[in-house]
BALOBA-1460 file (C-alpha; in Angstrom, 3 decimals):
// residues 369
<rec num="1" residu="m" x="82.893" y="15.708" z="-58.148"/>
<rec num="2" residu="s" x="80.860" y="17.939" z="-55.888"/>
<rec num="3" residu="s" x="80.769" y="17.310" z="-52.171"/>
<rec num="4" residu="v" x="77.815" y="17.985" z="-49.795"/>
<rec num="5" residu="i" x="78.649" y="19.722" z="-46.574"/>
<rec num="6" residu="l" x="76.338" y="18.683" z="-43.682"/>
<rec num="7" residu="p" x="75.562" y="21.027" z="-40.779"/>
<rec num="8" residu="t" x="77.253" y="18.872" z="-38.176"/>
<rec num="9" residu="t" x="77.447" y="21.634" z="-35.658"/>
<rec num="10" residu="h" x="73.650" y="22.092" z="-35.615"/>
<rec num="11" residu="i" x="73.000" y="18.330" z="-35.217"/>
<rec num="12" residu="m" x="75.500" y="18.020" z="-32.390"/>
<rec num="13" residu="s" x="74.033" y="20.963" z="-30.559"/>
<rec num="14" residu="s" x="70.458" y="19.639" z="-30.786"/>
<rec num="15" residu="a" x="71.549" y="16.214" z="-29.493"/>
<rec num="16" residu="e" x="73.399" y="17.787" z="-26.589"/>
<rec num="17" residu="n" x="70.336" y="19.860" z="-25.703"/>
<rec num="18" residu="k" x="68.128" y="16.766" z="-25.638"/>
<rec num="19" residu="v" x="70.548" y="14.957" z="-23.330"/>
<rec num="20" residu="e" x="70.723" y="17.910" z="-21.011"/>
<rec num="21" residu="n" x="66.941" y="18.354" z="-20.950"/>
<rec num="22" residu="g" x="66.458" y="14.625" z="-20.264"/>
<rec num="23" residu="s" x="68.923" y="14.667" z="-17.390"/>
<rec num="24" residu="t" x="67.327" y="17.758" z="-15.867"/>
<rec num="25" residu="e" x="63.833" y="16.199" z="-16.108"/>
<rec num="26" residu="e" x="65.019" y="13.030" z="-14.390"/>
<rec num="27" residu="e" x="66.668" y="15.051" z="-11.656"/>
<rec num="28" residu="q" x="63.520" y="17.118" z="-11.147"/>
<rec num="29" residu="r" x="61.331" y="13.988" z="-11.120"/>
<rec num="30" residu="g" x="63.633" y="12.343" z="-8.618"/>
<rec num="31" residu="k" x="63.679" y="15.392" z="-6.414"/>
<rec num="32" residu="k" x="59.891" y="15.674" z="-6.561"/>
<rec num="33" residu="r" x="59.447" y="11.974" z="-5.745"/>
<rec num="34" residu="k" x="61.851" y="12.200" z="-2.809"/>
<rec num="35" residu="m" x="60.105" y="15.269" z="-1.532"/>
<rec num="36" residu="s" x="56.558" y="13.948" z="-1.789"/>
<rec num="37" residu="l" x="56.996" y="10.249" z="-1.062"/>
<rec num="38" residu="s" x="59.276" y="8.078" z="1.009"/>
<rec num="39" residu="s" x="60.057" y="4.367" z="1.098"/>
<rec num="40" residu="c" x="57.346" y="1.736" z="0.743"/>
<rec num="41" residu="g" x="55.283" y="1.349" z="3.903"/>
<rec num="42" residu="v" x="54.655" y="-2.365" z="3.272"/>
<rec num="43" residu="c" x="57.969" y="-3.919" z="2.233"/>
<rec num="44" residu="g" x="60.211" y="-0.997" z="3.191"/>
<rec num="45" residu="s" x="62.856" y="-1.938" z="0.628"/>
<rec num="46" residu="e" x="61.728" y="-0.058" z="-2.450"/>
<rec num="47" residu="e" x="60.971" y="3.545" z="-3.151"/>
<rec num="48" residu="a" x="57.279" y="4.369" z="-2.837"/>
<rec num="49" residu="k" x="55.352" y="5.167" z="-5.989"/>
<rec num="50" residu="y" x="51.744" y="5.198" z="-4.790"/>
<rec num="51" residu="r" x="49.784" y="6.543" z="-1.853"/>
<rec num="52" residu="c" x="46.541" y="5.111" z="-0.531"/>
<rec num="53" residu="p" x="43.675" y="7.648" z="-0.876"/>
<rec num="54" residu="a" x="42.020" y="6.425" z="2.326"/>
<rec num="55" residu="c" x="44.883" y="6.104" z="4.880"/>
<rec num="56" residu="l" x="47.761" y="7.768" z="2.932"/>
<rec num="57" residu="t" x="49.993" y="4.682" z="3.254"/>
<rec num="58" residu="h" x="52.882" y="4.566" z="0.773"/>
<rec num="59" residu="s" x="53.420" y="1.533" z="-1.478"/>
<rec num="60" residu="c" x="55.724" y="0.610" z="-4.323"/>
<rec num="61" residu="s" x="53.799" y="-1.955" z="-6.375"/>
<rec num="62" residu="l" x="50.435" y="-3.613" z="-6.868"/>
<rec num="63" residu="l" x="51.510" y="-6.550" z="-4.711"/>
<rec num="64" residu="c" x="52.246" y="-4.221" z="-1.796"/>
<rec num="65" residu="v" x="48.910" y="-2.471" z="-2.308"/>
<rec num="66" residu="k" x="47.043" y="-5.786" z="-2.040"/>
<rec num="67" residu="k" x="49.058" y="-6.799" z="1.038"/>
<rec num="68" residu="h" x="48.241" y="-3.462" z="2.649"/>
<rec num="69" residu="k" x="44.500" y="-3.885" z="2.066"/>
<rec num="70" residu="e" x="44.501" y="-7.465" z="3.353"/>
<rec num="71" residu="a" x="46.492" y="-6.635" z="6.475"/>
<rec num="72" residu="s" x="44.719" y="-3.422" z="7.488"/>
<rec num="73" residu="g" x="41.290" y="-3.999" z="5.938"/>
<rec num="74" residu="c" x="41.524" y="-0.631" z="4.192"/>
<rec num="75" residu="s" x="39.048" y="-0.068" z="1.358"/>
<rec num="76" residu="g" x="41.302" y="2.283" z="-0.564"/>
<rec num="77" residu="v" x="38.433" y="4.746" z="-1.099"/>
<rec num="78" residu="r" x="38.975" y="8.330" z="-0.016"/>
<rec num="79" residu="n" x="36.617" y="9.637" z="2.648"/>
<rec num="80" residu="k" x="34.956" y="12.559" z="0.871"/>
<rec num="81" residu="t" x="33.264" y="13.821" z="4.024"/>
<rec num="82" residu="a" x="36.359" y="13.821" z="6.266"/>
<rec num="83" residu="f" x="36.878" y="16.920" z="8.397"/>
<rec num="84" residu="v" x="39.427" y="19.420" z="7.066"/>
<rec num="85" residu="t" x="40.651" y="22.330" z="9.168"/>
<rec num="86" residu="l" x="40.444" y="25.828" z="7.772"/>
<rec num="87" residu="s" x="44.228" y="26.137" z="7.647"/>
<rec num="88" residu="q" x="44.471" y="23.014" z="5.436"/>
<rec num="89" residu="f" x="41.508" y="23.936" z="3.228"/>
<rec num="90" residu="d" x="42.820" y="24.593" z="-0.282"/>
<rec num="91" residu="e" x="41.579" y="24.605" z="-3.868"/>
<rec num="92" residu="m" x="41.765" y="20.818" z="-4.180"/>
<rec num="93" residu="t" x="39.547" y="20.390" z="-1.120"/>
<rec num="94" residu="l" x="37.053" y="22.881" z="-2.550"/>
<rec num="95" residu="l" x="37.008" y="21.012" z="-5.859"/>
<rec num="96" residu="s" x="36.503" y="17.713" z="-4.043"/>
<rec num="97" residu="d" x="33.498" y="19.096" z="-2.157"/>
<rec num="98" residu="y" x="32.026" y="20.484" z="-5.362"/>
<rec num="99" residu="r" x="32.332" y="17.131" z="-7.117"/>
<rec num="100" residu="f" x="30.800" y="15.391" z="-4.095"/>
<rec num="101" residu="l" x="27.735" y="17.645" z="-4.341"/>
<rec num="102" residu="e" x="27.496" y="16.957" z="-8.063"/>
<rec num="103" residu="d" x="27.548" y="13.191" z="-7.442"/>
<rec num="104" residu="t" x="24.837" y="13.557" z="-4.816"/>
<rec num="105" residu="g" x="22.588" y="15.484" z="-7.188"/>
<rec num="106" residu="r" x="23.214" y="12.976" z="-9.969"/>
<rec num="107" residu="f" x="22.309" y="10.075" z="-7.673"/>
<rec num="108" residu="a" x="19.083" y="11.784" z="-6.527"/>
<rec num="109" residu="n" x="18.094" y="12.538" z="-10.118"/>
<rec num="110" residu="g" x="18.741" y="8.932" z="-11.113"/>
<rec num="111" residu="a" x="16.486" y="7.678" z="-8.316"/>
<rec num="112" residu="t" x="13.535" y="9.674" z="-9.665"/>
<rec num="113" residu="r" x="13.995" y="8.037" z="-13.077"/>
<rec num="114" residu="d" x="14.033" y="4.519" z="-11.631"/>
<rec num="115" residu="n" x="11.482" y="2.086" z="-13.056"/>
<rec num="116" residu="l" x="10.347" y="1.141" z="-9.563"/>
<rec num="117" residu="v" x="9.345" y="4.724" z="-8.815"/>
<rec num="118" residu="q" x="7.646" y="5.394" z="-12.133"/>
<rec num="119" residu="a" x="5.766" y="2.100" z="-12.260"/>
<rec num="120" residu="p" x="2.120" y="2.273" z="-11.085"/>
<rec num="121" residu="r" x="1.550" y="0.463" z="-7.813"/>
<rec num="122" residu="v" x="-1.876" y="-0.863" z="-8.834"/>
<rec num="123" residu="t" x="-2.857" y="-1.879" z="-12.355"/>
<rec num="124" residu="v" x="-6.304" y="-2.424" z="-13.826"/>
<rec num="125" residu="k" x="-5.800" y="-6.184" z="-13.778"/>
<rec num="126" residu="s" x="-4.846" y="-6.206" z="-10.106"/>
<rec num="127" residu="k" x="-7.873" y="-4.080" z="-9.197"/>
<rec num="128" residu="k" x="-10.167" y="-6.500" z="-10.988"/>
<rec num="129" residu="l" x="-8.593" y="-9.534" z="-9.320"/>
<rec num="130" residu="a" x="-8.746" y="-7.924" z="-5.886"/>
<rec num="131" residu="s" x="-12.408" y="-6.949" z="-6.214"/>
<rec num="132" residu="n" x="-13.453" y="-10.422" z="-7.383"/>
<rec num="133" residu="a" x="-11.407" y="-12.052" z="-4.639"/>
<rec num="134" residu="r" x="-13.071" y="-9.810" z="-2.060"/>
<rec num="135" residu="k" x="-16.461" y="-11.125" z="-3.165"/>
<rec num="136" residu="m" x="-15.206" y="-14.607" z="-2.288"/>
<rec num="137" residu="n" x="-13.968" y="-13.417" z="1.143"/>
<rec num="138" residu="i" x="-10.309" y="-13.523" z="0.033"/>
<rec num="139" residu="t" x="-7.966" y="-10.613" z="0.741"/>
<rec num="140" residu="l" x="-5.646" y="-10.355" z="-2.253"/>
<rec num="141" residu="r" x="-2.710" y="-7.963" z="-2.183"/>
<rec num="142" residu="f" x="-0.136" y="-7.150" z="-4.830"/>
<rec num="143" residu="l" x="3.528" y="-6.173" z="-4.995"/>
<rec num="144" residu="p" x="5.030" y="-3.536" z="-7.338"/>
<rec num="145" residu="i" x="5.308" y="-4.798" z="-10.890"/>
<rec num="146" residu="t" x="9.118" y="-4.759" z="-10.741"/>
<rec num="147" residu="f" x="9.136" y="-7.594" z="-8.174"/>
<rec num="148" residu="t" x="9.826" y="-11.104" z="-9.420"/>
<rec num="149" residu="k" x="6.771" y="-12.556" z="-7.690"/>
<rec num="150" residu="s" x="4.588" y="-9.986" z="-9.423"/>
<rec num="151" residu="r" x="6.076" y="-10.668" z="-12.858"/>
<rec num="152" residu="e" x="5.645" y="-14.428" z="-12.627"/>
<rec num="153" residu="n" x="2.050" y="-14.235" z="-11.371"/>
<rec num="154" residu="s" x="-0.302" y="-15.688" z="-14.000"/>
<rec num="155" residu="t" x="-3.539" y="-15.670" z="-11.984"/>
<rec num="156" residu="f" x="-6.613" y="-15.107" z="-14.133"/>
<rec num="157" residu="f" x="-10.318" y="-14.645" z="-13.410"/>
<rec num="158" residu="l" x="-13.100" y="-15.892" z="-15.686"/>
<rec num="159" residu="t" x="-15.935" y="-13.387" z="-15.428"/>
<rec num="160" residu="k" x="-18.707" y="-15.507" z="-16.949"/>
<rec num="161" residu="e" x="-17.933" y="-18.615" z="-14.929"/>
<rec num="162" residu="k" x="-16.909" y="-16.552" z="-11.835"/>
<rec num="163" residu="l" x="-13.899" y="-18.789" z="-11.510"/>
<rec num="164" residu="f" x="-10.327" y="-18.118" z="-10.425"/>
<rec num="165" residu="l" x="-7.466" y="-19.774" z="-12.276"/>
<rec num="166" residu="w" x="-4.681" y="-19.445" z="-9.739"/>
<rec num="167" residu="h" x="-0.942" y="-19.363" z="-10.189"/>
<rec num="168" residu="l" x="-0.024" y="-21.968" z="-7.570"/>
<rec num="169" residu="k" x="3.331" y="-22.716" z="-5.971"/>
<rec num="170" residu="l" x="3.865" y="-26.008" z="-4.128"/>
<rec num="171" residu="i" x="6.805" y="-26.451" z="-1.753"/>
<rec num="172" residu="f" x="7.865" y="-29.921" z="-0.605"/>
<rec num="173" residu="p" x="10.398" y="-29.160" z="2.166"/>
<rec num="174" residu="q" x="11.255" y="-32.792" z="2.997"/>
<rec num="175" residu="s" x="12.408" y="-33.338" z="-0.601"/>
<rec num="176" residu="s" x="13.811" y="-29.815" z="-1.113"/>
<rec num="177" residu="s" x="11.667" y="-29.384" z="-4.210"/>
<rec num="178" residu="e" x="9.394" y="-26.656" z="-5.520"/>
<rec num="179" residu="f" x="6.845" y="-26.847" z="-8.308"/>
<rec num="180" residu="t" x="4.844" y="-24.130" z="-10.016"/>
<rec num="181" residu="q" x="1.480" y="-24.827" z="-11.616"/>
<rec num="182" residu="r" x="-0.375" y="-22.321" z="-13.781"/>
<rec num="183" residu="r" x="-4.095" y="-21.752" z="-14.198"/>
<rec num="184" residu="v" x="-5.281" y="-24.028" z="-11.396"/>
<rec num="185" residu="s" x="-9.064" y="-23.934" z="-10.995"/>
<rec num="186" residu="d" x="-10.248" y="-22.949" z="-7.529"/>
<rec num="187" residu="k" x="-12.906" y="-25.681" z="-7.720"/>
<rec num="188" residu="q" x="-10.277" y="-28.419" z="-7.543"/>
<rec num="189" residu="t" x="-9.638" y="-29.982" z="-4.181"/>
<rec num="190" residu="l" x="-6.150" y="-30.068" z="-2.730"/>
<rec num="191" residu="k" x="-6.188" y="-33.836" z="-3.000"/>
<rec num="192" residu="q" x="-6.766" y="-33.607" z="-6.742"/>
<rec num="193" residu="i" x="-3.941" y="-31.097" z="-7.080"/>
<rec num="194" residu="l" x="-1.499" y="-33.252" z="-5.106"/>
<rec num="195" residu="t" x="-2.416" y="-36.392" z="-7.029"/>
<rec num="196" residu="a" x="-0.322" y="-35.228" z="-9.987"/>
<rec num="197" residu="y" x="2.731" y="-35.082" z="-7.709"/>
<rec num="198" residu="i" x="2.631" y="-37.728" z="-4.973"/>
<rec num="199" residu="h" x="0.232" y="-40.394" z="-6.236"/>
<rec num="200" residu="p" x="1.997" y="-43.794" z="-6.611"/>
<rec num="201" residu="t" x="0.654" y="-44.459" z="-10.105"/>
<rec num="202" residu="e" x="-0.987" y="-41.329" z="-11.534"/>
<rec num="203" residu="s" x="1.943" y="-38.959" z="-11.005"/>
<rec num="204" residu="e" x="4.724" y="-38.457" z="-13.545"/>
<rec num="205" residu="p" x="7.760" y="-40.758" z="-13.145"/>
<rec num="206" residu="v" x="10.282" y="-37.923" z="-12.919"/>
<rec num="207" residu="t" x="8.241" y="-36.050" z="-10.308"/>
<rec num="208" residu="r" x="7.576" y="-39.285" z="-8.461"/>
<rec num="209" residu="q" x="11.287" y="-39.941" z="-8.179"/>
<rec num="210" residu="k" x="11.975" y="-36.460" z="-6.775"/>
<rec num="211" residu="l" x="9.151" y="-36.778" z="-4.233"/>
<rec num="212" residu="k" x="9.877" y="-40.363" z="-3.259"/>
<rec num="213" residu="m" x="9.350" y="-39.694" z="0.453"/>
<rec num="214" residu="y" x="5.895" y="-38.266" z="-0.194"/>
<rec num="215" residu="v" x="4.884" y="-41.049" z="-2.571"/>
<rec num="216" residu="q" x="5.678" y="-43.704" z="0.019"/>
<rec num="217" residu="a" x="3.631" y="-41.920" z="2.701"/>
<rec num="218" residu="r" x="-0.143" y="-42.125" z="2.946"/>
<rec num="219" residu="f" x="-2.402" y="-39.191" z="2.234"/>
<rec num="220" residu="d" x="-3.497" y="-38.969" z="5.866"/>
<rec num="221" residu="h" x="0.179" y="-38.510" z="6.845"/>
<rec num="222" residu="v" x="0.462" y="-35.416" z="4.642"/>
<rec num="223" residu="k" x="-0.755" y="-31.960" z="5.594"/>
<rec num="224" residu="v" x="-0.834" y="-28.713" z="3.660"/>
<rec num="225" residu="f" x="0.062" y="-25.415" z="5.340"/>
<rec num="226" residu="m" x="-0.051" y="-21.829" z="4.126"/>
<rec num="227" residu="k" x="1.882" y="-18.980" z="5.733"/>
<rec num="228" residu="v" x="-0.085" y="-16.260" z="7.502"/>
<rec num="229" residu="e" x="0.722" y="-12.945" z="5.837"/>
<rec num="230" residu="g" x="1.205" y="-9.681" z="7.691"/>
<rec num="231" residu="r" x="3.191" y="-10.996" z="10.653"/>
<rec num="232" residu="k" x="6.643" y="-10.231" z="11.998"/>
<rec num="233" residu="a" x="9.586" y="-12.381" z="10.970"/>
<rec num="234" residu="n" x="10.056" y="-13.718" z="14.508"/>
<rec num="235" residu="a" x="6.378" y="-14.673" z="14.897"/>
<rec num="236" residu="v" x="5.603" y="-16.765" z="11.823"/>
<rec num="237" residu="r" x="2.328" y="-18.716" z="11.878"/>
<rec num="238" residu="y" x="0.599" y="-21.010" z="9.380"/>
<rec num="239" residu="h" x="-2.916" y="-21.943" z="8.308"/>
<rec num="240" residu="e" x="-3.700" y="-25.645" z="8.149"/>
<rec num="241" residu="l" x="-5.685" y="-26.433" z="4.993"/>
<rec num="242" residu="d" x="-8.169" y="-29.249" z="4.477"/>
<rec num="243" residu="i" x="-7.101" y="-31.625" z="1.701"/>
<rec num="244" residu="e" x="-10.672" y="-32.753" z="1.033"/>
<rec num="245" residu="k" x="-11.979" y="-29.192" z="0.454"/>
<rec num="246" residu="s" x="-11.643" y="-27.103" z="-2.674"/>
<rec num="247" residu="l" x="-8.988" y="-24.453" z="-3.156"/>
<rec num="248" residu="r" x="-11.597" y="-21.697" z="-2.909"/>
<rec num="249" residu="d" x="-12.883" y="-22.929" z="0.447"/>
<rec num="250" residu="n" x="-9.361" y="-23.206" z="1.823"/>
<rec num="251" residu="l" x="-8.434" y="-19.674" z="0.732"/>
<rec num="252" residu="s" x="-11.601" y="-18.121" z="2.116"/>
<rec num="253" residu="y" x="-11.081" y="-15.573" z="4.945"/>
<rec num="254" residu="k" x="-7.319" y="-15.553" z="4.353"/>
<rec num="255" residu="t" x="-4.818" y="-13.021" z="3.026"/>
<rec num="256" residu="l" x="-2.724" y="-13.709" z="-0.077"/>
<rec num="257" residu="i" x="0.153" y="-11.815" z="-1.632"/>
<rec num="258" residu="e" x="0.039" y="-12.244" z="-5.417"/>
<rec num="259" residu="y" x="-0.749" y="-15.999" z="-5.362"/>
<rec num="260" residu="p" x="-1.035" y="-18.897" z="-2.877"/>
<rec num="261" residu="v" x="2.117" y="-20.691" z="-1.759"/>
<rec num="262" residu="l" x="1.394" y="-24.090" z="-0.184"/>
<rec num="263" residu="h" x="3.768" y="-26.125" z="1.989"/>
<rec num="264" residu="v" x="3.229" y="-29.883" z="1.756"/>
<rec num="265" residu="v" x="4.618" y="-31.402" z="4.962"/>
<rec num="266" residu="l" x="4.979" y="-34.978" z="6.212"/>
<rec num="267" residu="k" x="3.728" y="-36.092" z="9.609"/>
<rec num="268" residu="d" x="7.104" y="-36.069" z="11.391"/>
<rec num="269" residu="h" x="7.561" y="-32.349" z="10.633"/>
<rec num="270" residu="w" x="4.125" y="-30.957" z="11.482"/>
<rec num="271" residu="k" x="5.474" y="-29.508" z="14.721"/>
<rec num="272" residu="d" x="7.761" y="-27.190" z="12.732"/>
<rec num="273" residu="y" x="4.718" y="-25.291" z="11.431"/>
<rec num="274" residu="p" x="2.982" y="-23.524" z="14.346"/>
<rec num="275" residu="l" x="-0.646" y="-22.732" z="13.708"/>
<rec num="276" residu="k" x="-2.490" y="-19.510" z="14.244"/>
<rec num="277" residu="g" x="-5.501" y="-19.632" z="16.521"/>
<rec num="278" residu="p" x="-5.299" y="-21.919" z="19.582"/>
<rec num="279" residu="e" x="-3.781" y="-19.310" z="21.900"/>
<rec num="280" residu="e" x="-6.120" y="-16.689" z="20.509"/>
<rec num="281" residu="n" x="-9.208" y="-18.800" z="21.163"/>
<rec num="282" residu="d" x="-8.124" y="-19.421" z="24.773"/>
<rec num="283" residu="k" x="-7.769" y="-15.687" z="25.367"/>
<rec num="284" residu="v" x="-11.199" y="-14.985" z="23.914"/>
<rec num="285" residu="g" x="-12.769" y="-17.686" z="26.108"/>
<rec num="286" residu="q" x="-11.190" y="-16.263" z="29.248"/>
<rec num="287" residu="e" x="-12.413" y="-12.770" z="28.407"/>
<rec num="288" residu="k" x="-15.968" y="-14.014" z="27.918"/>
<rec num="289" residu="e" x="-15.955" y="-15.688" z="31.346"/>
<rec num="290" residu="t" x="-14.749" y="-12.530" z="33.101"/>
<rec num="291" residu="t" x="-17.255" y="-10.231" z="31.365"/>
<rec num="292" residu="q" x="-20.362" y="-12.219" z="32.354"/>
<rec num="293" residu="f" x="-22.696" y="-10.395" z="34.761"/>
<rec num="294" residu="s" x="-25.947" y="-11.379" z="36.462"/>
<rec num="295" residu="p" x="-28.917" y="-9.001" z="36.048"/>
<rec num="296" residu="s" x="-30.458" y="-10.050" z="39.405"/>
<rec num="297" residu="p" x="-30.753" y="-7.022" z="41.761"/>
<rec num="298" residu="q" x="-29.168" y="-6.981" z="45.229"/>
<rec num="299" residu="r" x="-30.549" y="-5.095" z="48.208"/>
<rec num="300" residu="s" x="-28.388" y="-3.066" z="50.498"/>
<rec num="301" residu="p" x="-28.417" y="-4.431" z="54.075"/>
<rec num="302" residu="t" x="-28.753" y="-0.931" z="55.597"/>
<rec num="303" residu="t" x="-30.932" y="1.225" z="53.344"/>
<rec num="304" residu="g" x="-32.856" y="-1.474" z="51.496"/>
<rec num="305" residu="e" x="-32.341" y="0.241" z="48.159"/>
<rec num="306" residu="t" x="-31.717" y="-1.758" z="45.035"/>
<rec num="307" residu="n" x="-28.159" y="-1.699" z="43.669"/>
<rec num="308" residu="i" x="-27.236" y="-2.796" z="40.189"/>
<rec num="309" residu="s" x="-24.031" y="-4.815" z="40.004"/>
<rec num="310" residu="r" x="-22.936" y="-3.052" z="36.828"/>
<rec num="311" residu="t" x="-23.834" y="0.401" z="35.619"/>
<rec num="312" residu="a" x="-25.055" y="1.108" z="32.115"/>
<rec num="313" residu="q" x="-21.701" y="2.523" z="31.122"/>
<rec num="314" residu="e" x="-19.967" y="-0.786" z="31.851"/>
<rec num="315" residu="i" x="-22.231" y="-2.725" z="29.504"/>
<rec num="316" residu="e" x="-20.246" y="-3.377" z="26.357"/>
<rec num="317" residu="p" x="-22.068" y="-3.149" z="23.006"/>
<rec num="318" residu="p" x="-22.068" y="-6.220" z="20.774"/>
<rec num="319" residu="p" x="-19.089" y="-6.488" z="18.387"/>
<rec num="320" residu="q" x="-19.651" y="-4.618" z="15.168"/>
<rec num="321" residu="k" x="-19.185" y="-6.178" z="11.799"/>
<rec num="322" residu="k" x="-16.619" y="-4.856" z="9.400"/>
<rec num="323" residu="a" x="-17.893" y="-2.650" z="6.635"/>
<rec num="324" residu="k" x="-15.835" y="-4.265" z="3.873"/>
<rec num="325" residu="r" x="-15.748" y="-7.861" z="4.987"/>
<rec num="326" residu="g" x="-18.488" y="-10.014" z="6.337"/>
<rec num="327" residu="y" x="-16.504" y="-12.096" z="8.784"/>
<rec num="328" residu="e" x="-16.085" y="-11.356" z="12.494"/>
<rec num="329" residu="d" x="-13.152" y="-9.420" z="13.930"/>
<rec num="330" residu="e" x="-10.446" y="-11.626" z="15.329"/>
<rec num="331" residu="e" x="-8.285" y="-10.782" z="18.302"/>
<rec num="332" residu="q" x="-4.871" y="-9.579" z="17.205"/>
<rec num="333" residu="e" x="-2.361" y="-12.270" z="18.058"/>
<rec num="334" residu="e" x="1.067" y="-11.441" z="19.412"/>
<rec num="335" residu="g" x="3.476" y="-10.641" z="16.578"/>
<rec num="336" residu="e" x="0.741" y="-9.738" z="14.072"/>
<rec num="337" residu="i" x="1.106" y="-6.540" z="12.067"/>
<rec num="338" residu="t" x="-2.030" y="-4.412" z="11.912"/>
<rec num="339" residu="d" x="-3.309" y="-3.282" z="8.541"/>
<rec num="340" residu="s" x="-4.242" y="0.336" z="7.853"/>
<rec num="341" residu="s" x="-7.497" y="-0.768" z="6.222"/>
<rec num="342" residu="d" x="-8.509" y="-2.547" z="9.427"/>
<rec num="343" residu="e" x="-7.869" y="0.607" z="11.456"/>
<rec num="344" residu="d" x="-10.076" y="2.590" z="9.091"/>
<rec num="345" residu="d" x="-12.859" y="0.063" z="9.578"/>
<rec num="346" residu="k" x="-12.595" y="0.448" z="13.334"/>
<rec num="347" residu="n" x="-13.167" y="4.196" z="13.052"/>
<rec num="348" residu="i" x="-16.599" y="3.770" z="11.444"/>
<rec num="349" residu="p" x="-19.178" y="5.577" z="13.627"/>
<rec num="350" residu="c" x="-21.809" y="3.587" z="15.483"/>
<rec num="351" residu="d" x="-25.250" y="3.281" z="13.999"/>
<rec num="352" residu="k" x="-28.402" y="1.548" z="15.066"/>
<rec num="353" residu="s" x="-26.529" y="-1.370" z="16.687"/>
<rec num="354" residu="c" x="-25.052" y="0.915" z="19.348"/>
<rec num="355" residu="d" x="-28.487" y="2.432" z="20.096"/>
<rec num="356" residu="d" x="-29.939" y="-1.029" z="20.506"/>
<rec num="357" residu="a" x="-27.142" y="-1.934" z="22.897"/>
<rec num="358" residu="k" x="-27.856" y="1.107" z="25.058"/>
<rec num="359" residu="g" x="-31.566" y="0.316" z="25.222"/>
<rec num="360" residu="p" x="-31.492" y="-2.366" z="27.974"/>
<rec num="361" residu="a" x="-29.241" y="-0.177" z="30.096"/>
<rec num="362" residu="n" x="-31.704" y="2.707" z="29.980"/>
<rec num="363" residu="d" x="-34.562" y="0.365" z="30.869"/>
<rec num="364" residu="t" x="-32.678" y="-0.795" z="33.981"/>
<rec num="365" residu="k" x="-32.236" y="2.841" z="35.010"/>
<rec num="366" residu="d" x="-35.980" y="3.472" z="34.687"/>
<rec num="367" residu="e" x="-36.768" y="0.434" z="36.782"/>
<rec num="368" residu="v" x="-34.405" y="1.590" z="39.533"/>
<rec num="369" residu="q" x="-36.004" y="5.017" z="39.632"/>
């Protein structure tokens, strides 16, 4: 029989080397951990394994990390723009700044490729709707196509019939309900539109149950309001609409954003919807009373010469009409945001109307001479 001799010495030596290497690695790792970290800053009983990037607090486990964030309100995110002295500035700080600049450039490049930036602000459809609405004395404005209100807008204009089919939104605040109706003809009256919702017999049973408070009330105890666009958030005003008139007549000389949004309000809550106009009309009336002047001449008691109470320069010309819209200029109410298009209209030079206004003043000068 032949026997096989195994190299036992080589196997034993390799095993001993592995044990020695493992022990040295553990000692080095332990030394490094003791040198760099200390005990846990939260519980204080265990050796720390982690360090918070934001406040450099030591922790030993995930539980201690969560406790640290809850107690101190720390976000755990390193401040990339924190000040570093020149003596502490090293290669890691330089690399961190370089990566921060790379992230900034990547973020700026991503913003230029955003759909909101690339999308056209005005489409052909919106231009057509705005021009046809302007002919009916309605100011129609549009949002970028990425907005939800712009995407859900289904307003359509029939060219042959010259008819708007509006995307209409009805809000019933006393029942906390909202309804959306598509392709509503602008020839329909508001009463006809509301009949499908709050009529005791002609409305749908499910809708009637949701709007039970409105169904029980009479039509004369219900008013429809529409928010005035272009005002500050702390100065909200509303237009009161006539239920007996058509939708076109109610929207005339008003500003819309995408489509009309109507608030159907019961009588007890009318006071919560302040109207635009009463204070403005009072101001206009007071200004008219103060600007009245009598053309009758007065004689000076000493010289006997005729004095005119107002000079020609103080005579104000009649208010000009807007070039784009045919309705009169309204006094800007407090809290109203001016539109750039209105400012452009105000800068239109005077024409024949100003010359006609200066005519009577020149005649008075000739008579005095």
